[in-house]
C-alpha positions in Angstrom: 20.6 -53.2 -6.3 17.8 -55.2 -6.4 14.4 -53.4 -7.6 11.1 -54.9 -8.1 8.4 -53.0 -10.0 5.1 -53.9 -9.5 2.2 -53.4 -12.1 -0.2 -54.0 -15.1 1.7 -54.0 -18.4 -0.8 -52.5 -20.2 -1.2 -49.3 -18.0 0.4 -45.7 -19.2 2.0 -45.0 -15.8 3.6 -48.4 -15.6 5.1 -47.9 -19.4 6.1 -44.2 -18.1 7.9 -45.7 -15.3 9.4 -48.8 -17.1 10.7 -46.2 -19.8 12.4 -44.0 -17.3 13.9 -46.8 -15.6 15.0 -48.3 -19.0 16.4 -45.1 -20.5 18.6 -44.4 -16.8 19.9 -48.1 -17.3 18.1 -49.2 -13.9 17.7 -53.2 -13.9 14.5 -54.3 -12.3 12.2 -57.5 -12.3 8.8 -56.8 -13.3 6.3 -58.5 -11.5 2.7 -58.9 -13.4 -0.5 -59.2 -11.2 -2.7 -60.1 -13.8 -0.5 -63.1 -14.4 1.0 -63.5 -11.2 -1.5 -62.1 -8.6 -0.6 -59.9 -5.6 0.7 -61.6 -2.8 -1.4 -61.1 0.6 1.8 -60.7 3.0 3.3 -58.1 0.3 0.3 -56.1 0.2 0.0 -56.0 4.1 3.7 -55.2 4.7 2.5 -52.3 1.9 -0.2 -50.8 3.9 1.6 -51.3 7.1 4.1 -48.9 5.6 2.3 -46.6 3.4 -1.5 -46.7 4.8 -4.6 -47.9 2.7 -4.9 -44.8 1.1 -1.4 -45.0 -0.6 -1.9 -48.3 -1.9 -5.6 -48.3 -2.7 -6.9 -46.7 -6.1 -10.0 -45.4 -5.3 -10.5 -43.5 -8.8 -10.3 -46.2 -10.9 -13.0 -47.9 -12.8 -12.7 -51.3 -10.7 -13.1 -49.6 -7.4 -16.2 -47.6 -8.8 -18.1 -50.7 -9.9 -17.6 -52.1 -6.3 -20.9 -52.4 -4.2 -21.3 -49.6 -1.6 -20.8 -52.6 1.0 -17.5 -53.2 -0.2 -16.6 -49.8 -0.5 -17.5 -48.8 3.4 -15.4 -49.3 6.1 -11.8 -50.3 4.6 -9.6 -51.0 7.1 -6.0 -52.7 6.1 -7.5 -56.5 6.4 -10.5 -55.4 4.1 -7.9 -53.9 1.7 -5.6 -56.9 1.3 -8.6 -58.9 0.5 -10.1 -56.6 -2.3 -6.7 -55.8 -3.6 -6.3 -59.7 -3.7 -9.4 -60.1 -5.4 -9.3 -57.2 -8.0 -5.2 -56.3 -8.4 -6.2 -53.4 -10.8 -7.1 -51.3 -7.6 -3.3 -51.4 -6.7 -2.1 -47.8 -7.3 0.9 -48.3 -9.8 3.4 -48.7 -10.0 4.8 -50.0 -6.5 8.5 -50.1 -6.3 10.7 -52.3 -3.9 14.2 -51.0 -3.6 17.0 -51.0 -1.2 16.0 -47.3 -0.2 12.1 -48.1 0.9 9.1 -48.1 -1.2 7.9 -46.2 -4.2 4.1 -45.7 -4.8 3.1 -43.9 -8.1 5.3 -42.8 -10.6 6.7 -39.2 -9.7 9.8 -38.4 -11.2 11.3 -36.4 -8.8 10.9 -39.3 -6.3 12.3 -41.7 -8.6 15.1 -39.6 -9.2 16.3 -38.7 -5.5 15.5 -43.1 -5.2 17.5 -44.1 -7.8 20.7 -41.4 -7.7 
């Protein structure tokens, strides 16, 4: 099973998610946005699958620091641009796995996906 985990290593939710995977012996590759960036094609795919609101973290400090103009009228393409410029605004983790796409760490969803 090929699993890709996308996030930022110092994020508490990423740490919990990686510990959860490690404890269950789930093999995965980790993609660090800070070092490797956010691929626009992949962002478009995620947004098409789950919607802007599922992928864009509007609660974090990075989003709150944006100008009102940047925050206004965010459609899929504007979201891709913002997320490329500010990958810390991507909800974490995003996990691509053979059964689909997980966004965020919800233990019950993860248990169902990796059972």
